[in-house]
C-alpha positions as CSV (number, residue, x, y, z in Angstrom):
1,M,0.0,0.0,0.0
2,P,1.4,3.4,-0.9
3,M,2.6,5.6,2.0
4,Q,0.0,8.3,1.1
5,S,-2.9,5.8,1.4
6,F,-1.6,4.5,4.7
7,A,-1.3,8.0,6.0
8,A,-4.8,8.8,4.9
9,L,-6.1,5.8,6.9
10,Q,-4.3,7.0,10.0
11,G,-6.3,10.2,10.1
12,L,-6.7,13.7,8.7
13,Q,-3.8,16.0,9.5
14,V,-3.6,19.8,9.2
15,F,-0.3,21.5,9.7
16,G,1.0,18.3,11.3
17,V,-1.9,18.1,13.8
18,R,-4.3,15.1,13.6
19,L,-7.9,16.4,13.9
20,A,-9.7,13.1,13.5
21,G,-8.3,9.6,13.6
22,F,-9.6,6.5,11.8
23,N,-7.9,3.2,11.1
24,P,-8.9,-0.3,10.2
25,A,-8.9,-1.4,13.8
26,T,-11.4,1.4,14.7
27,G,-13.6,0.5,11.8
28,R,-13.7,-3.1,12.9
29,K,-14.6,-2.1,16.4
30,V,-17.5,0.1,15.1
31,L,-18.9,-2.8,13.0
32,L,-18.4,-5.2,15.9
33,T,-20.2,-2.8,18.2
34,L,-23.2,-2.4,15.9
35,G,-23.4,-6.2,15.5
36,F,-23.1,-6.8,19.2
37,V,-25.9,-4.3,20.0
38,A,-28.2,-5.7,17.4
39,V,-27.7,-9.3,18.6
40,L,-28.2,-8.3,22.2
41,M,-31.4,-6.3,21.5
42,G,-32.7,-9.2,19.5
43,A,-31.9,-11.7,22.3
44,S,-33.6,-9.4,24.9
45,Y,-36.7,-9.1,22.7
46,L,-36.9,-12.9,22.3
47,L,-36.4,-13.5,26.0
48,R,-39.2,-11.1,26.9
49,L,-41.5,-12.8,24.3
50,V,-40.7,-16.2,25.8
51,L,-41.4,-14.9,29.3
52,R,-44.7,-13.4,28.1
53,L,-45.8,-16.7,26.6
54,V,-44.7,-18.7,29.7
55,L,-46.4,-16.4,32.3
56,G,-49.6,-16.1,30.2
57,H,-52.5,-14.8,32.3
58,V,-50.2,-13.3,35.0
59,Q,-48.7,-10.7,32.7
60,E,-49.5,-7.9,35.1
61,G,-48.5,-9.6,38.4
62,R,-45.3,-9.5,40.4
63,A,-43.8,-12.5,38.5
64,A,-44.2,-10.6,35.2
65,F,-42.8,-7.4,36.6
66,W,-39.7,-9.1,38.1
67,S,-39.1,-11.0,34.9
68,R,-39.1,-7.8,32.9
69,Q,-36.9,-6.1,35.5
70,G,-34.4,-9.0,35.4
71,T,-34.3,-8.9,31.6
72,Q,-33.5,-5.2,31.6
73,I,-30.8,-5.5,34.3
74,V,-29.1,-8.5,32.5
75,T,-29.3,-6.6,29.2
76,A,-27.8,-3.5,30.6
77,L,-24.9,-5.4,32.3
78,L,-24.1,-7.4,29.1
79,L,-24.2,-4.2,27.0
80,S,-21.8,-2.4,29.4
81,L,-19.4,-5.4,29.6
82,G,-19.5,-5.9,25.8
83,L,-18.8,-2.3,24.9
84,A,-16.0,-2.1,27.5
85,S,-14.4,-5.3,26.1
86,I,-14.6,-4.1,22.5
87,W,-13.3,-0.6,22.9
88,F,-10.9,-0.9,25.9
89,D,-8.8,-4.0,25.2
90,D,-6.0,-2.5,27.3
91,P,-6.8,-2.8,31.1
92,A,-4.8,0.3,31.9
93,R,-6.8,2.4,29.5
94,L,-10.0,0.9,30.8
95,G,-9.1,1.7,34.4
96,S,-8.2,5.3,33.6
97,F,-11.4,5.7,31.6
98,L,-13.6,4.3,34.4
99,G,-11.9,6.5,37.0
100,L,-12.5,9.7,34.9
101,L,-16.1,8.6,34.1
102,A,-16.9,7.9,37.8
103,A,-15.6,11.2,38.8
104,G,-17.5,13.1,36.2
105,V,-20.7,11.2,36.9
106,A,-20.4,11.7,40.6
107,I,-20.3,15.5,40.1
108,A,-22.7,16.0,37.2
109,L,-25.3,13.3,38.0
110,Q,-25.5,13.2,41.8
111,R,-29.3,12.7,42.0
112,V,-29.2,10.2,39.2
113,V,-26.5,8.1,40.9
114,T,-28.4,8.4,44.2
115,A,-31.7,7.3,42.6
116,F,-30.0,4.3,41.0
117,A,-28.3,3.4,44.3
118,A,-31.7,3.6,46.0
119,Y,-33.1,1.3,43.3
120,L,-30.4,-1.3,44.1
121,I,-31.3,-1.0,47.8
122,V,-35.0,-1.4,47.0
123,L,-34.2,-4.5,45.0
124,R,-32.1,-6.3,47.6
125,G,-33.8,-5.0,50.7
126,R,-37.2,-5.1,52.2
127,V,-38.3,-1.5,51.7
128,Y,-41.1,-2.1,49.2
129,T,-41.9,-3.9,45.9
130,V,-44.6,-3.8,43.2
131,G,-48.0,-4.3,44.7
132,D,-47.1,-2.8,48.2
133,R,-49.2,0.0,49.6
134,I,-46.8,2.7,50.7
135,T,-46.4,6.4,51.7
136,M,-43.2,7.9,50.4
137,G,-42.2,11.5,49.8
138,G,-45.7,12.7,50.6
139,V,-47.3,10.3,48.0
140,R,-49.7,7.7,49.2
141,G,-50.8,4.7,47.2
142,D,-49.9,1.3,45.6
143,V,-46.6,0.7,43.8
144,V,-47.5,-0.2,40.2
145,A,-44.0,0.1,38.6
146,L,-40.4,0.3,39.7
147,G,-37.7,1.7,37.4
148,F,-34.0,2.5,37.7
149,M,-34.7,6.1,38.6
150,Q,-38.4,6.4,39.6
151,T,-41.2,4.5,41.4
152,T,-44.7,4.8,40.0
153,V,-47.5,5.0,42.5
154,M,-51.3,4.8,42.0
155,E,-52.3,7.6,44.4
156,M,-55.0,7.1,47.0
157,G,-56.8,9.6,49.3
158,E,-56.8,9.8,53.1
159,P,-59.5,9.8,55.8
160,P,-61.0,13.2,56.8
161,A,-59.0,13.2,60.0
162,V,-55.7,13.6,58.1
163,Q,-57.0,15.6,55.1
164,G,-54.6,18.4,56.0
165,A,-51.6,16.3,54.9
166,E,-49.7,17.2,51.8
167,P,-50.5,16.9,49.0
168,P,-54.2,17.7,49.4
169,V,-56.6,15.2,47.7
170,W,-60.3,15.2,47.1
171,V,-61.0,11.5,48.0
172,H,-61.8,11.3,51.7
173,S,-60.7,7.7,52.2
174,R,-57.9,5.3,51.3
175,Q,-59.2,4.7,47.8
176,Y,-57.7,5.5,44.4
177,T,-57.8,9.0,43.1
178,G,-56.9,7.9,39.6
179,R,-53.6,9.8,39.5
180,L,-50.3,8.0,38.7
181,V,-47.5,9.7,40.6
182,R,-43.8,9.2,39.9
183,V,-41.4,9.5,42.8
184,T,-37.6,9.4,42.4
185,N,-36.1,6.4,44.2
186,D,-33.7,8.6,46.2
187,R,-36.6,9.8,48.4
188,I,-36.0,6.7,50.5
189,F,-32.9,8.5,51.8
190,D,-34.7,11.8,52.5
191,S,-38.0,10.8,54.0
192,P,-39.6,7.8,55.9
193,V,-41.2,5.1,53.8
194,Y,-44.5,3.8,55.3
195,N,-45.3,0.3,54.1
196,Y,-48.8,-0.9,54.7
197,T,-48.1,-4.3,53.2
198,R,-44.6,-5.6,53.4
199,E,-44.2,-7.1,56.9
200,F,-47.7,-7.0,58.3
201,P,-50.5,-6.5,55.8
202,Y,-53.1,-5.5,58.4
203,L,-54.1,-2.2,60.0
204,W,-55.8,-1.1,63.2
205,E,-58.8,1.2,62.6
206,E,-61.2,3.0,64.8
207,I,-64.8,4.2,64.7
208,R,-65.8,6.9,67.3
209,L,-69.4,7.2,68.6
210,P,-70.5,10.2,70.8
211,V,-73.2,9.1,73.3
212,K,-75.2,11.4,75.6
213,Y,-74.4,11.4,79.3
214,G,-77.2,9.4,81.0
215,A,-77.8,7.1,78.0
216,D,-77.3,3.4,78.3
217,R,-73.6,3.3,77.6
218,R,-73.2,-0.4,78.3
219,R,-75.8,-1.2,75.6
220,A,-73.9,1.2,73.2
221,E,-70.7,-0.6,73.9
222,E,-72.3,-4.0,73.2
223,I,-73.6,-2.7,69.9
224,L,-70.1,-1.5,68.8
225,L,-68.4,-4.7,69.8
226,D,-71.0,-7.0,68.2
227,A,-70.8,-5.1,64.9
228,A,-67.0,-5.1,64.9
229,R,-66.7,-8.8,65.8
230,R,-69.2,-9.8,63.2
231,H,-67.3,-8.1,60.3
232,T,-63.7,-8.8,61.5
233,A,-63.8,-12.4,62.7
234,D,-62.1,-13.7,59.5
235,V,-59.5,-10.9,59.6
236,V,-58.6,-11.7,63.2
237,A,-58.1,-15.4,62.3
238,E,-55.8,-14.4,59.4
239,A,-53.8,-11.8,61.3
240,T,-53.1,-13.9,64.4
241,P,-50.2,-15.9,62.8
242,A,-49.0,-12.8,60.9
243,L,-48.7,-10.9,64.2
244,Q,-46.8,-13.8,65.8
245,R,-44.3,-13.8,62.9
246,L,-43.9,-10.0,63.3
247,R,-43.2,-10.5,67.0
248,D,-40.6,-13.3,66.3
249,R,-38.7,-11.1,63.8
250,F,-38.7,-7.8,65.5
251,T,-38.4,-6.6,69.1
252,F,-42.1,-5.9,69.5
253,K,-43.6,-5.8,73.0
254,G,-46.3,-3.2,72.7
255,E,-50.0,-3.7,73.1
256,A,-51.4,-5.1,69.9
257,G,-54.6,-6.9,70.6
258,L,-56.5,-8.2,67.5
259,D,-59.9,-8.7,69.1
260,P,-62.2,-5.6,68.9
261,A,-62.2,-3.4,72.0
262,V,-64.1,-0.3,73.1
263,Y,-62.5,2.6,74.9
264,Y,-64.1,5.5,76.8
265,R,-63.2,9.2,76.6
266,L,-64.9,11.9,78.7
267,T,-65.6,15.2,77.0
268,D,-67.5,18.4,77.9
269,N,-70.5,17.5,75.8
270,W,-70.7,13.7,75.6
271,L,-69.2,10.3,76.3
272,E,-67.0,9.2,73.3
273,L,-66.9,5.5,72.7
274,T,-64.2,4.3,70.3
275,V,-64.2,0.8,68.9
276,R,-60.8,-0.4,67.8
277,F,-60.5,-3.3,65.4
278,V,-58.1,-4.9,62.9
279,C,-58.6,-4.9,59.1
280,R,-56.7,-5.7,55.9
281,E,-54.6,-3.0,54.2
282,H,-57.1,-2.9,51.3
283,G,-60.9,-2.5,51.5
284,V,-60.9,-0.4,54.7
285,R,-63.6,1.9,53.6
286,R,-66.0,-0.9,52.7
287,L,-65.4,-2.6,56.0
288,K,-66.0,0.6,58.0
289,D,-69.1,1.3,56.0
290,A,-70.6,-2.1,56.7
291,I,-69.8,-1.8,60.5
292,S,-71.2,1.7,60.6
293,R,-74.5,0.6,59.0
294,D,-74.9,-2.2,61.5
295,I,-74.2,0.2,64.4
296,L,-76.7,2.7,63.3
297,E,-79.4,0.1,62.8
298,A,-78.7,-1.4,66.2
299,L,-78.8,2.1,67.9
300,E,-82.2,2.8,66.4
301,G,-83.5,-0.5,67.6
302,A,-82.2,0.2,71.1
303,G,-83.6,3.7,71.1
304,L,-80.1,5.3,71.6
305,E,-79.3,8.6,70.0
306,V,-76.0,9.8,68.7
307,A,-74.9,13.0,70.6
308,S,-74.2,16.1,68.5
309,A,-73.0,19.6,69.2
310,T,-76.5,21.2,68.9
311,Y,-78.2,23.5,71.3
312,E,-81.7,23.0,72.6
313,I,-83.7,26.0,73.9
314,V,-85.7,24.7,76.8
315,G,-87.5,27.8,77.8
316,L,-88.2,31.5,77.1
317,P,-88.8,34.4,79.6
318,P,-92.4,35.9,79.6
319,L,-92.9,38.5,77.0
320,E,-95.2,41.6,77.5
321,L,-96.4,43.8,74.7
322,R,-97.5,47.4,75.3
323,Q,-98.9,50.0,73.0
324,L,-97.7,53.5,73.5
325,P,-100.3,56.4,73.4
326,T,-100.4,58.3,70.1
327,T,-99.0,61.9,70.5
328,P,-101.0,64.5,68.4
329,P,-99.1,66.8,66.1
330,V,-98.3,70.3,67.3
331,G,-101.1,72.8,66.6
332,G,-103.5,70.2,65.4
333,P,-106.8,69.0,67.0
334,A,-106.6,66.5,69.7
335,S,-107.7,63.1,68.8
């Protein structure tokens, strides 16, 4: 090959300075890179297709999610290792490049790196997973997707007692609002993560009933207990072994009775009876609605009234009406 042609392959030079280099080795690496990426993407697509056929009717469940997640992680790792092997055949050059890349990424993409690190912690730890009901970064709802950088949550409302919490919502219960909210994974380092599902998929709930002083409070207490027991008997049976597992795993010595109980509280206007019971993390509103209907029906049958902050006027002072005499106009005839 003539020297001029060989020099042309080595790169373009202006005044003895090489502006852009290209040689046969670089060309082979480019072609090998394109082929490697094409083969890897094709294999990833085929693997996802096979998993979709195998999983069948559970395409939207946790198994489908983790299969897609595993495919993405394996593809990303193989792509990174393949490109590094193709372009950095010299270990010394590879080490230098990785050092500079890590320093640049650490400075320019701090939040991205933190979000990805949080993703790895979520994967290996017991923070939350797809299907869990959580509160994180001010967002409440069910985890429907988990990505490298963000977690997608189907938002839910909150009961009226905590409606002042941020962000405000218009649904006054723990039911879906219809909004999908994306939260960066790094929020697990900045704020607490409340998990309704992971370790103990049950909640304790309360219904408060104001009763007038002098009313049959023992009968009111029986009504509350009967309604709560009737609707939570199956939940108590399910939650008993789960609570024992929770006690075995954690140092948990506090009061955590599963059977319904009623507590008294004295106020200036009435006696407040609070029935406390256990329920599942989903369907709380339906359960409280059913219990409340039974309570109201039983109260009506027992002739008990719910106390309220209204005022009753029990008497009026006597009223006396007087008609004043009419004064004639000045200079006119007397009437």
